[in-house]
N, C-alpha and C positions, 0 to 999 in steps of 0.2 A: 504494500500500500504506500501511497505517497501522501505526504502532508502538504497541503496547499498553503498552509500558513508559513511554511519554511521559506517559500519564494514569494517575495512581495509583488513580483510582476505576474504571478499566475493567480487564477481564481476569479470568481465572478466580480469582485470589487474592482480589480484592475481593468477588466473589460468594460465595466460600467464607467470608470473614470476616463478611459481613453475615448469612449463614446461621447462623454460630456465635452472633452477638449475639441473634438471635431465638429460637434453640433453647432456652435456659434458661427463658424465659418460657412457651413452648409446652409444654415438659416439665413445668413447675410446674403449669400448668393441667390437663394430662393426669393428673398425680398427684392433684390435687384432685378431678377427676372420678372417679378410681378410688375415692377415699374415699366420695364420694357414691354410687357404684355399689354399694359394699359395704353402705352404710346402706339404700339402697332395695331391695337384694336381701333384706336382713333384714326390713324392713318389709313387703315384698311376700309373703314367706313367712308372716309372722304373719297378714296379711290373708287369704291363701289358706286357712290353717288355720281361721280364724274363719268364712270362707265355707263350708267343708266342715261345720263344726259347725252353722251356720245352715241348711244344706241338710237335715241330720238333724233339726233342730228343726222345720223346715217339714214334713217327713215325719210327725212326731209330731202336729203341728197338724192335718194333713189326715186322719190316722187318727182323731183325736178329734172334730173338727168336720165333716169331710167337705168342707171348702173351704180354699183357700189364704188365708193371712194376707197381704193386699196390702202392708201396711207392711213386713213382714219381706221380702217379695218385692222391693219397691222398694229397700230398703237393701242386700239381697244383690246386686242388679244393680249398684248404685253401687260396692259393695265389689269386685266382679269387674272393673269398669272400672278401679278403682284398681290392682288387681293387674296388669292389662294395662299401665297407664301406668308402673308400676315396672319391669316387664319390658322395655317399649319403651325406657326410659331406659338400662337396663343393657346392652341389645344395640345401642345407638347408633341406634335407629330414630327417636328424638325427642330434642330437646335441652332441652325444658322439664322442669324438675324437678317431680315429683309432690308431693302433700300430704306433709308439712306446709310445704314451701317454696312450693308452688303451691296451687291451689284443689282442694278435694275434688271428685271428679267427680259429676255429676248426670245420670243417664240418664233421658230423658223419654219414650222410645218405649213404646208400649203394646201389646205382643203377648203 
């Protein structure tokens, strides 16, 4: 049998103590992430509203010209990808921070 009291670094008390030492750092990082989450939620909502406006603008363009504006379509796709990145960060689906701390997305598929 081994005596856990003979080694101060072993036993449940030392595991609990080391957990306490790491907890403040982890909690601080979690609170910082929470602040980023609020910021990206706000930016994602603005981007979503702009995308809805651009959808209405594209509708008007199609009514007037009879065809889609490809530049507007491309920017709108990138904007929606940005909204997805913001949402993915907020729900912990990804760790990379979206624009302006990361790169603005560029969707290249052509459908």
